[in-house]
gemmi code that builds the backbone of each chain (N, CA, C; Angstrom):
import gemmi

chains = {
    "A": [
        ("ASN", (111.594, -27.530, 99.114), (111.787, -26.236, 98.450), (110.464, -25.565, 98.172)),
        ("ALA", (110.391, -24.251, 98.417), (109.177, -23.508, 98.095), (109.127, -23.187, 96.604)),
        ("GLY", (110.263, -23.249, 95.904), (110.296, -22.909, 94.481), (110.418, -21.411, 94.301)),
        ("VAL", (109.580, -20.855, 93.415), (109.570, -19.417, 93.152), (108.350, -18.815, 93.844)),
        ("THR", (108.577, -17.850, 94.707), (107.471, -17.195, 95.401), (107.420, -15.722, 95.014)),
        ("GLN", (106.197, -15.206, 94.926), (105.980, -13.808, 94.560), (105.025, -13.161, 95.553)),
        ("THR", (105.318, -11.919, 95.893), (104.388, -11.121, 96.696), (104.335, -9.708, 96.135)),
        ("PRO", (103.164, -9.028, 96.210), (101.892, -9.566, 96.685), (101.207, -10.399, 95.618)),
        ("LYS", (100.096, -11.030, 95.950), (99.310, -11.784, 94.963), (98.490, -10.834, 94.103)),
        ("PHE", (98.037, -9.741, 94.708), (97.162, -8.810, 94.008), (97.366, -7.418, 94.594)),
        ("ARG", (97.329, -6.400, 93.728), (97.526, -5.039, 94.201), (96.791, -4.077, 93.267)),
        ("ILE", (96.183, -3.052, 93.887), (95.587, -1.956, 93.123), (96.427, -0.707, 93.374)),
        ("LEU", (96.861, -0.057, 92.305), (97.655, 1.161, 92.416), (96.928, 2.318, 91.754)),
        ("LYS", (97.177, 3.510, 92.263), (96.692, 4.700, 91.567), (97.774, 5.161, 90.586)),
        ("ILE", (97.353, 5.831, 89.538), (98.295, 6.361, 88.545), (99.339, 7.222, 89.253)),
        ("GLY", (100.607, 6.977, 88.925), (101.691, 7.759, 89.494), (102.309, 7.180, 90.758)),
        ("GLN", (101.621, 6.202, 91.374), (102.200, 5.566, 92.548), (103.332, 4.636, 92.136)),
        ("SER", (104.133, 4.243, 93.122), (105.216, 3.297, 92.846), (105.042, 2.068, 93.727)),
        ("MET", (105.649, 0.976, 93.295), (105.614, -0.239, 94.097), (106.713, -1.187, 93.646)),
        ("THR", (107.028, -2.135, 94.502), (108.007, -3.170, 94.184), (107.335, -4.529, 94.262)),
        ("LEU", (107.459, -5.294, 93.183), (106.990, -6.670, 93.160), (108.167, -7.553, 93.579)),
        ("GLN", (107.904, -8.383, 94.584), (108.982, -9.211, 95.121), (108.982, -10.598, 94.466)),
        ("CYS", (110.180, -11.125, 94.271), (110.347, -12.479, 93.742), (111.531, -13.126, 94.440)),
        ("THR", (111.327, -14.324, 94.943), (112.381, -15.062, 95.631), (112.349, -16.515, 95.187)),
        ("GLN", (113.547, -17.079, 94.981), (113.618, -18.513, 94.667), (114.663, -19.151, 95.588)),
        ("ASP", (114.356, -20.404, 95.977), (115.236, -21.107, 96.912), (115.903, -22.309, 96.269)),
        ("MET", (116.060, -22.259, 94.943), (116.640, -23.380, 94.213), (118.084, -23.105, 93.789)),
        ("ASN", (118.634, -21.993, 94.257), (120.005, -21.588, 93.924), (120.196, -21.421, 92.408)),
        ("HIS", (119.137, -20.929, 91.750), (119.208, -20.719, 90.305), (119.919, -19.411, 89.985)),
        ("ASN", (120.775, -19.464, 88.959), (121.453, -18.238, 88.544), (120.545, -17.332, 87.717)),
        ("TYR", (119.735, -17.929, 86.856), (118.952, -17.140, 85.911), (117.583, -16.816, 86.495)),
        ("MET", (117.192, -15.556, 86.393), (115.855, -15.142, 86.827), (115.264, -14.173, 85.817)),
        ("TYR", (113.927, -14.185, 85.723), (113.232, -13.451, 84.663), (111.961, -12.814, 85.207)),
        ("TRP", (111.585, -11.678, 84.612), (110.291, -11.062, 84.883), (109.530, -10.965, 83.550)),
        ("TYR", (108.279, -11.458, 83.575), (107.390, -11.374, 82.424), (106.106, -10.654, 82.830)),
        ("ARG", (105.446, -10.085, 81.843), (104.084, -9.629, 82.048), (103.178, -10.319, 81.034)),
        ("GLN", (101.930, -10.544, 81.440), (100.975, -11.226, 80.563), (99.676, -10.450, 80.567)),
        ("ASP", (99.344, -9.901, 79.426), (98.073, -9.188, 79.266), (96.991, -10.194, 78.888)),
        ("PRO", (95.722, -9.871, 79.131), (94.633, -10.837, 78.910), (94.646, -11.431, 77.505)),
        ("GLY", (94.577, -12.752, 77.423), (94.516, -13.446, 76.137), (95.805, -13.428, 75.347)),
        ("MET", (96.885, -13.055, 75.990), (98.163, -12.938, 75.276), (99.208, -13.845, 75.907)),
        ("GLY", (100.303, -13.997, 75.180), (101.433, -14.717, 75.744), (102.215, -13.834, 76.694)),
        ("LEU", (103.342, -14.321, 77.156), (104.162, -13.583, 78.100), (105.200, -12.737, 77.368)),
        ("LYS", (105.424, -11.541, 77.887), (106.443, -10.648, 77.327), (107.540, -10.475, 78.379)),
        ("LEU", (108.796, -10.618, 77.955), (109.924, -10.505, 78.880), (110.212, -9.040, 79.176)),
        ("ILE", (110.274, -8.700, 80.475), (110.542, -7.319, 80.893), (112.037, -7.132, 81.145)),
        ("TYR", (112.569, -7.904, 82.074), (113.989, -7.880, 82.432), (114.416, -9.296, 82.785)),
        ("TYR", (115.716, -9.542, 82.720), (116.227, -10.814, 83.169), (117.611, -10.624, 83.797)),
        ("SER", (118.053, -11.678, 84.486), (119.346, -11.627, 85.178), (120.021, -12.985, 85.056)),
        ("VAL", (121.300, -12.977, 84.723), (122.046, -14.234, 84.597), (122.846, -14.540, 85.858)),
        ("GLY", (122.751, -13.678, 86.854), (123.439, -13.918, 88.118), (123.415, -12.667, 88.967)),
        ("ALA", (123.785, -12.811, 90.220), (123.785, -11.667, 91.136), (124.643, -10.544, 90.579)),
        ("GLY", (124.075, -9.330, 90.589), (124.784, -8.158, 90.115), (124.697, -7.907, 88.629)),
        ("ILE", (124.012, -8.802, 87.884), (123.927, -8.675, 86.417), (122.462, -8.685, 85.997)),
        ("THR", (122.032, -7.616, 85.322), (120.668, -7.567, 84.801), (120.692, -7.043, 83.369)),
        ("ASP", (119.644, -7.346, 82.618), (119.570, -6.877, 81.247), (118.117, -6.716, 80.831)),
        ("LYS", (117.894, -5.860, 79.827), (116.532, -5.580, 79.373), (116.005, -6.700, 78.511)),
        ("GLY", (114.679, -6.902, 78.592), (113.989, -7.823, 77.714), (113.267, -7.079, 76.613)),
        ("GLU", (112.083, -7.565, 76.237), (111.315, -6.975, 75.131), (110.627, -5.672, 75.521)),
        ("VAL", (110.141, -5.574, 76.780), (109.301, -4.439, 77.190), (109.771, -3.841, 78.514)),
        ("PRO", (110.982, -3.276, 78.576), (111.521, -2.800, 79.860), (111.056, -1.415, 80.306)),
        ("ASN", (110.466, -0.641, 79.387), (110.150, 0.747, 79.725), (109.145, 0.840, 80.870)),
        ("GLY", (109.471, 1.686, 81.859), (108.591, 1.879, 83.005), (108.921, 0.975, 84.183)),
        ("TYR", (109.946, 0.151, 84.020), (110.324, -0.815, 85.061), (111.817, -0.719, 85.354)),
        ("ASN", (112.179, -1.144, 86.572), (113.585, -1.301, 86.934), (113.739, -2.561, 87.768)),
        ("VAL", (114.933, -3.148, 87.730), (115.206, -4.344, 88.519), (116.557, -4.199, 89.192)),
        ("SER", (116.781, -5.076, 90.173), (118.082, -5.197, 90.809), (118.282, -6.660, 91.170)),
        ("ARG", (119.511, -7.088, 91.318), (119.796, -8.480, 91.697), (121.006, -8.471, 92.627)),
        ("SER", (120.747, -8.136, 93.877), (121.838, -8.052, 94.848), (122.180, -9.417, 95.434)),
        ("THR", (121.242, -10.364, 95.380), (121.507, -11.722, 95.871), (121.060, -12.723, 94.814)),
        ("THR", (121.506, -13.975, 94.948), (121.055, -15.024, 94.025), (119.557, -15.273, 94.176)),
        ("GLU", (119.046, -15.142, 95.412), (117.672, -15.542, 95.686), (116.627, -14.538, 95.227)),
        ("ASP", (116.928, -13.248, 95.271), (115.910, -12.212, 95.102), (116.069, -11.418, 93.814)),
        ("PHE", (114.943, -11.113, 93.194), (114.954, -10.360, 91.938), (113.725, -9.454, 91.921)),
        ("PRO", (113.742, -8.340, 92.657), (112.576, -7.465, 92.720), (112.398, -6.631, 91.458)),
        ("LEU", (111.141, -6.353, 91.129), (110.777, -5.527, 89.975), (110.134, -4.248, 90.499)),
        ("ARG", (110.636, -3.112, 90.053), (110.181, -1.823, 90.578), (109.400, -1.080, 89.494)),
        ("LEU", (108.210, -0.576, 89.865), (107.445, 0.338, 89.019), (107.521, 1.704, 89.688)),
        ("GLU", (108.066, 2.693, 89.009), (108.272, 4.000, 89.624), (107.049, 4.904, 89.526)),
        ("LEU", (106.460, 4.985, 88.351), (105.296, 5.852, 88.124), (104.241, 5.010, 87.409)),
        ("ALA", (103.364, 4.385, 88.192), (102.416, 3.433, 87.603), (101.502, 4.112, 86.589)),
        ("ALA", (101.272, 3.408, 85.488), (100.376, 3.879, 84.432), (99.354, 2.786, 84.136)),
        ("PRO", (98.160, 3.149, 83.639), (97.141, 2.130, 83.325), (97.653, 1.044, 82.391)),
        ("SER", (98.599, 1.376, 81.514), (99.144, 0.376, 80.581), (99.937, -0.712, 81.295)),
        ("GLN", (100.241, -0.490, 82.576), (100.972, -1.500, 83.338), (100.034, -2.456, 84.084)),
        ("THR", (98.747, -2.285, 83.889), (97.782, -3.262, 84.399), (98.038, -4.585, 83.690)),
        ("SER", (98.348, -5.621, 84.453), (98.738, -6.896, 83.851), (98.940, -7.918, 84.964)),
        ("VAL", (99.262, -9.141, 84.556), (99.707, -10.162, 85.509), (101.209, -10.321, 85.317)),
        ("TYR", (101.945, -10.259, 86.398), (103.400, -10.315, 86.353), (103.889, -11.654, 86.895)),
        ("PHE", (104.694, -12.330, 86.097), (105.256, -13.616, 86.492), (106.768, -13.507, 86.593)),
        ("CYS", (107.285, -14.055, 87.683), (108.717, -14.192, 87.857), (109.069, -15.651, 87.589)),
        ("ALA", (110.250, -15.904, 87.031), (110.670, -17.271, 86.744), (112.156, -17.406, 87.016)),
        ("SER", (112.596, -18.643, 87.243), (114.021, -18.882, 87.439), (114.418, -20.159, 86.720)),
        ("ARG", (115.716, -20.292, 86.476), (116.229, -21.454, 85.758), (117.633, -21.782, 86.262)),
        ("GLY", (117.918, -23.078, 86.358), (119.260, -23.490, 86.749), (120.179, -23.479, 85.547)),
        ("GLN", (121.412, -23.929, 85.750), (122.412, -23.802, 84.700), (122.797, -25.124, 84.053)),
        ("SER", (122.486, -26.243, 84.708), (122.916, -27.511, 84.142), (121.957, -27.944, 83.047)),
        ("ALA", (122.376, -28.891, 82.235), (121.571, -29.339, 81.102), (120.243, -29.935, 81.555)),
        ("GLU", (120.219, -30.519, 82.749), (118.974, -31.142, 83.213), (117.956, -30.113, 83.677)),
        ("LEU", (118.360, -28.881, 83.808), (117.474, -27.862, 84.361), (117.186, -26.790, 83.325)),
        ("GLU", (116.813, -27.222, 82.103), (116.618, -26.263, 81.033), (115.344, -25.463, 81.191)),
        ("THR", (114.363, -26.012, 81.899), (113.085, -25.325, 81.958), (113.112, -24.157, 82.923)),
        ("GLN", (112.241, -23.213, 82.679), (112.033, -22.119, 83.618), (110.877, -22.500, 84.548)),
        ("TYR", (111.076, -22.228, 85.839), (110.037, -22.466, 86.838), (109.391, -21.129, 87.162)),
        ("PHE", (108.067, -21.089, 87.072), (107.347, -19.837, 87.249), (106.760, -19.718, 88.654)),
        ("GLY", (106.743, -18.490, 89.147), (106.023, -18.181, 90.374), (104.539, -18.077, 90.087)),
        ("PRO", (103.701, -17.909, 91.141), (102.244, -17.905, 90.969), (101.691, -16.633, 90.352)),
        ("GLY", (102.492, -15.590, 90.256), (102.040, -14.361, 89.610), (101.555, -13.304, 90.583)),
        ("THR", (101.662, -12.047, 90.137), (101.109, -10.896, 90.854), (100.168, -10.182, 89.907)),
        ("ARG", (98.912, -10.028, 90.330), (97.928, -9.314, 89.508), (97.922, -7.853, 89.910)),
        ("LEU", (98.212, -6.980, 88.953), (98.306, -5.555, 89.236), (97.270, -4.798, 88.430)),
        ("LEU", (96.520, -3.951, 89.137), (95.523, -3.095, 88.500), (95.903, -1.653, 88.776)),
        ("VAL", (96.068, -0.860, 87.728), (96.420, 0.557, 87.880), (95.228, 1.395, 87.441)),
        ("LEU", (94.708, 2.187, 88.373), (93.507, 2.986, 88.088), (93.802, 4.485, 88.154)),
    ],
    "B": [
        ("GLY", (113.910, -9.465, 63.332), (112.853, -9.497, 64.334), (112.486, -10.924, 64.664)),
        ("GLN", (111.445, -11.065, 65.448), (111.010, -12.408, 65.793), (109.499, -12.459, 65.716)),
        ("ASN", (108.990, -13.597, 65.309), (107.566, -13.773, 65.162), (107.231, -15.213, 65.494)),
        ("ILE", (106.257, -15.407, 66.358), (105.815, -16.750, 66.721), (104.319, -16.793, 66.547)),
        ("ASP", (103.846, -17.742, 65.734), (102.419, -17.842, 65.432), (101.861, -19.178, 65.863)),
        ("GLN", (100.711, -19.135, 66.500), (99.966, -20.335, 66.841), (98.496, -19.970, 66.806)),
        ("PRO", (97.627, -20.970, 66.562), (96.194, -20.654, 66.485), (95.693, -20.108, 67.814)),
        ("THR", (94.713, -19.222, 67.730), (94.191, -18.579, 68.935), (93.402, -19.556, 69.790)),
        ("GLU", (92.576, -20.373, 69.151), (91.787, -21.323, 69.925), (91.505, -22.580, 69.119)),
        ("MET", (91.292, -23.690, 69.842), (90.942, -24.965, 69.243), (89.953, -25.674, 70.161)),
        ("THR", (89.140, -26.534, 69.555), (88.191, -27.333, 70.322), (88.393, -28.787, 69.927)),
        ("ALA", (88.334, -29.688, 70.903), (88.479, -31.111, 70.627), (87.592, -31.885, 71.589)),
        ("THR", (87.421, -33.166, 71.279), (86.531, -34.020, 72.067), (87.335, -34.883, 73.029)),
        ("GLU", (86.787, -35.106, 74.188), (87.412, -35.977, 75.182), (87.757, -37.337, 74.557)),
        ("GLY", (88.986, -37.807, 74.817), (89.418, -39.085, 74.275), (90.087, -38.989, 72.912)),
        ("ALA", (89.958, -37.861, 72.251), (90.521, -37.686, 70.903), (91.984, -37.239, 70.977)),
        ("ILE", (92.545, -36.981, 69.782), (93.909, -36.474, 69.651), (93.835, -35.066, 69.059)),
        ("VAL", (94.680, -34.166, 69.542), (94.707, -32.819, 68.976), (96.160, -32.410, 68.758)),
        ("GLN", (96.382, -31.679, 67.660), (97.720, -31.191, 67.331), (97.685, -29.668, 67.304)),
        ("ILE", (98.547, -29.045, 68.082), (98.634, -27.588, 68.137), (99.930, -27.169, 67.453)),
        ("ASN", (99.812, -26.389, 66.396), (100.974, -26.002, 65.606), (101.557, -24.673, 66.056)),
        ("CYS", (102.838, -24.526, 65.803), (103.537, -23.283, 66.138), (104.596, -23.045, 65.064)),
        ("THR", (104.567, -21.886, 64.445), (105.625, -21.519, 63.498), (106.363, -20.314, 64.045)),
        ("TYR", (107.651, -20.253, 63.735), (108.454, -19.168, 64.289), (109.476, -18.669, 63.285)),
        ("GLN", (109.814, -17.404, 63.435), (110.904, -16.786, 62.670), (111.715, -15.998, 63.686)),
        ("THR", (112.930, -16.432, 63.944), (113.733, -15.734, 64.932), (115.205, -16.001, 64.689)),
        ("SER", (116.038, -15.057, 65.111), (117.477, -15.261, 65.045), (117.954, -15.813, 66.382)),
        ("GLY", (119.075, -16.494, 66.361), (119.636, -17.001, 67.612), (118.829, -18.108, 68.263)),
        ("PHE", (118.149, -18.921, 67.446), (117.322, -20.000, 67.982), (118.165, -20.965, 68.818)),
        ("ASN", (117.639, -21.274, 70.032), (118.355, -22.178, 70.928), (117.385, -23.079, 71.673)),
        ("GLY", (116.316, -23.491, 70.999), (115.399, -24.437, 71.620), (113.970, -23.930, 71.604)),
        ("LEU", (113.036, -24.873, 71.628), (111.615, -24.526, 71.619), (110.920, -25.231, 72.773)),
        ("PHE", (110.104, -24.487, 73.486), (109.425, -24.990, 74.682), (107.912, -24.938, 74.486)),
        ("TRP", (107.225, -25.878, 75.135), (105.772, -25.818, 75.244), (105.416, -25.770, 76.726)),
        ("TYR", (104.503, -24.838, 77.055), (104.008, -24.689, 78.409), (102.493, -24.827, 78.393)),
        ("GLN", (101.958, -25.334, 79.503), (100.514, -25.383, 79.710), (100.158, -24.345, 80.768)),
        ("GLN", (99.073, -23.619, 80.526), (98.651, -22.628, 81.514), (97.148, -22.698, 81.717)),
        ("HIS", (96.730, -23.137, 82.908), (95.320, -23.097, 83.248), (94.956, -21.686, 83.655)),
        ("ALA", (93.679, -21.354, 83.472), (93.200, -19.999, 83.737), (93.547, -19.561, 85.156)),
        ("GLY", (94.156, -18.393, 85.274), (94.486, -17.839, 86.577), (95.703, -18.448, 87.245)),
        ("GLU", (96.415, -19.305, 86.516), (97.581, -19.956, 87.109), (98.850, -19.634, 86.327)),
        ("ALA", (99.993, -20.039, 86.883), (101.272, -19.836, 86.203), (101.467, -20.899, 85.125)),
        ("PRO", (102.268, -20.607, 84.096), (102.605, -21.636, 83.112), (103.399, -22.766, 83.763)),
        ("THR", (103.155, -23.990, 83.289), (103.946, -25.126, 83.741), (104.576, -25.798, 82.530)),
        ("PHE", (105.792, -26.258, 82.685), (106.589, -26.825, 81.604), (105.998, -28.143, 81.111)),
        ("LEU", (105.914, -28.299, 79.776), (105.447, -29.551, 79.187), (106.583, -30.271, 78.461)),
        ("SER", (107.251, -29.548, 77.535), (108.263, -30.219, 76.723), (109.263, -29.224, 76.163)),
        ("TYR", (110.350, -29.776, 75.664), (111.473, -28.976, 75.179), (112.128, -29.716, 74.014)),
        ("ASN", (112.305, -29.019, 72.889), (113.005, -29.581, 71.728), (114.131, -28.639, 71.341)),
        ("VAL", (115.321, -29.179, 71.149), (116.405, -28.361, 70.620), (116.916, -28.957, 69.305)),
        ("LEU", (116.731, -30.281, 69.121), (117.092, -30.941, 67.872), (115.830, -31.335, 67.124)),
        ("ASP", (115.955, -31.548, 65.811), (114.808, -31.960, 65.014), (114.295, -33.318, 65.470)),
        ("GLY", (112.993, -33.484, 65.383), (112.414, -34.778, 65.688), (111.332, -34.694, 66.745)),
        ("LEU", (110.935, -35.870, 67.182), (109.806, -36.010, 68.091), (110.294, -36.364, 69.493)),
        ("GLU", (109.755, -35.643, 70.490), (110.000, -35.963, 71.892), (108.673, -36.427, 72.489)),
        ("GLU", (108.675, -37.628, 73.094), (107.431, -38.158, 73.642), (107.500, -38.222, 75.156)),
        ("LYS", (106.380, -37.794, 75.767), (106.316, -37.789, 77.231), (104.907, -38.160, 77.631)),
        ("GLY", (104.641, -39.464, 77.747), (103.301, -39.889, 78.124), (102.284, -39.519, 77.058)),
        ("ARG", (101.231, -38.798, 77.448), (100.184, -38.429, 76.486), (100.585, -37.246, 75.620)),
        ("PHE", (101.696, -36.611, 75.951), (102.130, -35.412, 75.234), (103.379, -35.714, 74.413)),
        ("SER", (103.397, -35.202, 73.176), (104.578, -35.300, 72.319), (104.795, -33.942, 71.682)),
        ("SER", (106.061, -33.630, 71.401), (106.355, -32.378, 70.703), (107.345, -32.665, 69.596)),
        ("PHE", (107.137, -31.975, 68.475), (107.950, -32.170, 67.279), (108.589, -30.853, 66.894)),
        ("LEU", (109.798, -30.927, 66.348), (110.496, -29.720, 65.897), (111.141, -29.968, 64.541)),
        ("SER", (110.985, -28.983, 63.641), (111.743, -28.922, 62.401), (112.387, -27.543, 62.343)),
        ("ARG", (113.681, -27.492, 62.588), (114.370, -26.193, 62.607), (114.448, -25.571, 61.223)),
        ("SER", (114.600, -26.400, 60.186), (114.708, -25.849, 58.831), (113.402, -25.197, 58.396)),
        ("LYS", (112.292, -25.689, 58.898), (110.981, -25.127, 58.531), (110.476, -24.116, 59.555)),
        ("GLY", (111.175, -23.964, 60.669), (110.691, -23.051, 61.710), (109.327, -23.479, 62.220)),
        ("TYR", (109.193, -24.767, 62.544), (107.877, -25.341, 62.813), (107.953, -26.335, 63.960)),
        ("SER", (106.963, -26.270, 64.818), (106.833, -27.229, 65.906), (105.357, -27.567, 66.080)),
        ("TYR", (105.080, -28.718, 66.638), (103.714, -28.999, 67.076), (103.730, -29.734, 68.399)),
        ("LEU", (102.639, -29.564, 69.122), (102.385, -30.282, 70.364), (101.216, -31.216, 70.097)),
        ("LEU", (101.411, -32.490, 70.398), (100.377, -33.490, 70.166), (99.867, -33.987, 71.519)),
        ("LEU", (98.575, -33.887, 71.724), (97.976, -34.370, 72.959), (97.068, -35.543, 72.623)),
        ("LYS", (97.333, -36.695, 73.237), (96.534, -37.903, 72.976), (95.585, -38.168, 74.134)),
        ("GLU", (94.561, -38.964, 73.859), (93.597, -39.400, 74.895), (93.178, -38.199, 75.746)),
        ("LEU", (92.653, -37.200, 75.057), (92.323, -35.942, 75.722), (91.413, -36.143, 76.931)),
        ("GLN", (91.705, -35.387, 77.974), (90.893, -35.389, 79.171), (90.363, -33.966, 79.389)),
        ("MET", (89.284, -33.869, 80.161), (88.674, -32.554, 80.400), (89.685, -31.605, 81.039)),
        ("LYS", (90.567, -32.151, 81.877), (91.548, -31.305, 82.567), (92.611, -30.735, 81.623)),
        ("ASP", (92.625, -31.222, 80.373), (93.570, -30.668, 79.396), (93.095, -29.332, 78.826)),
        ("SER", (91.878, -28.936, 79.153), (91.385, -27.612, 78.746), (92.266, -26.557, 79.407)),
        ("ALA", (92.979, -25.803, 78.567), (93.964, -24.838, 79.080), (94.501, -24.066, 77.893)),
        ("SER", (95.375, -23.108, 78.186), (96.099, -22.413, 77.132), (97.461, -23.073, 76.971)),
        ("TYR", (97.889, -23.270, 75.720), (99.173, -23.904, 75.440), (100.078, -22.884, 74.764)),
        ("LEU", (101.194, -22.614, 75.404), (102.102, -21.558, 74.971), (103.338, -22.161, 74.323)),
        ("CYS", (103.618, -21.698, 73.112), (104.840, -22.054, 72.407), (105.855, -20.951, 72.691)),
        ("ALA", (107.087, -21.314, 73.003), (108.109, -20.297, 73.319), (109.440, -20.699, 72.706)),
        ("VAL", (110.111, -19.735, 72.102), (111.428, -19.961, 71.510), (112.494, -19.365, 72.433)),
        ("ARG", (113.537, -20.130, 72.682), (114.651, -19.620, 73.483), (115.709, -19.027, 72.565)),
        ("LYS", (116.182, -17.842, 72.964), (117.179, -17.149, 72.156), (118.487, -17.050, 72.905)),
        ("GLY", (119.573, -17.393, 72.252), (120.897, -17.171, 72.812), (121.159, -17.994, 74.057)),
        ("GLN", (122.208, -17.606, 74.802), (122.645, -18.384, 75.952), (122.010, -17.931, 77.253)),
        ("GLY", (121.388, -16.789, 77.271), (120.818, -16.272, 78.516), (119.498, -16.917, 78.903)),
        ("GLY", (118.986, -17.771, 78.021), (117.746, -18.472, 78.332), (116.500, -17.649, 78.144)),
        ("LYS", (116.607, -16.501, 77.471), (115.418, -15.683, 77.249), (114.408, -16.441, 76.401)),
        ("LEU", (113.147, -16.411, 76.824), (112.067, -17.047, 76.078), (111.200, -15.983, 75.432)),
        ("ILE", (110.902, -16.199, 74.146), (109.962, -15.363, 73.424), (108.717, -16.210, 73.218)),
        ("PHE", (107.581, -15.731, 73.739), (106.354, -16.526, 73.733), (105.438, -16.152, 72.581)),
        ("GLY", (104.727, -17.152, 72.059), (103.591, -16.901, 71.205), (102.412, -16.475, 72.065)),
        ("GLN", (101.297, -16.133, 71.424), (100.142, -15.626, 72.176), (99.396, -16.722, 72.917)),
        ("GLY", (99.678, -17.980, 72.588), (98.983, -19.074, 73.247), (97.789, -19.576, 72.457)),
        ("THR", (97.504, -20.865, 72.582), (96.335, -21.488, 71.965), (95.411, -21.966, 73.064)),
        ("GLU", (94.185, -21.445, 73.084), (93.206, -21.828, 74.091), (92.516, -23.103, 73.618)),
        ("LEU", (92.747, -24.210, 74.313), (92.148, -25.495, 73.943), (90.963, -25.783, 74.850)),
        ("SER", (89.831, -26.070, 74.222), (88.641, -26.479, 74.972), (88.372, -27.937, 74.660)),
        ("VAL", (88.292, -28.771, 75.692), (87.979, -30.178, 75.526), (86.518, -30.382, 75.928)),
        ("LYS", (85.725, -30.912, 74.973), (84.287, -31.099, 75.209), (84.003, -32.577, 75.447)),
        ("PRO", (82.976, -32.880, 76.235), (82.628, -34.288, 76.492), (82.178, -35.000, 75.226)),
    ],
}
model = gemmi.Model(1)
for chain_id, residues in chains.items():
    chain = gemmi.Chain(chain_id)
    for i, (resn, *xyz) in enumerate(residues, 1):
        res = gemmi.Residue()
        res.name, res.seqid = resn, gemmi.SeqId(i, " ")
        for name, pos in zip(("N", "CA", "C"), xyz):
            atom = gemmi.Atom()
            atom.name, atom.element = name, gemmi.Element(name[0])
            atom.pos, atom.b_iso = gemmi.Position(*pos), 0.0
            res.add_atom(atom)
        chain.add_residue(res)
    model.add_chain(chain)
structure = gemmi.Structure()
structure.add_model(model)
structure.setup_entities()
């Protein structure tokens, strides 16, 4: 299993541009999450999904959109990039059984908005 | 609301023991997690407590007191590679949402 994969690894955007951060997991996990992490801080939940076709807002959803058309993929969309969205973005997934309580994180996407 | 507090940074000596504390105030508590994060990398799972008491996993142990809203991570026989940020996270409700503290930056010195 590749686990949770994210693309791109790094991206520079100009203010007002849009982009989609890709996240894919091959563990057949129902739950998927998007976090952002600013320097020296913990992770803040942006959006999450409990299964295909179901998404919900986290702590900091403004400026972002998500979709979950398949179990494997959970893309995060930035429509009008702003400097405040400069951050490291982590995608995570989790299974449903008691033995799979932990969230598995992808390697992250570093985004710089100038 | 929710609030999770942990010290910003700690320093310890190789071979020693260090305890990283975490206090929380949140509704819908459904478990407490500790993650390790090396600089520039993704968080990796260390431990999980949902009931009161101590969970031991090799050199790492985690304790939870739900009535006090308190947890700690205990690292024994510190190694240089343990230098990292340690994130305390509370899970809320059934959706598995994690609310993270800001992290504790641990530096292990020779």
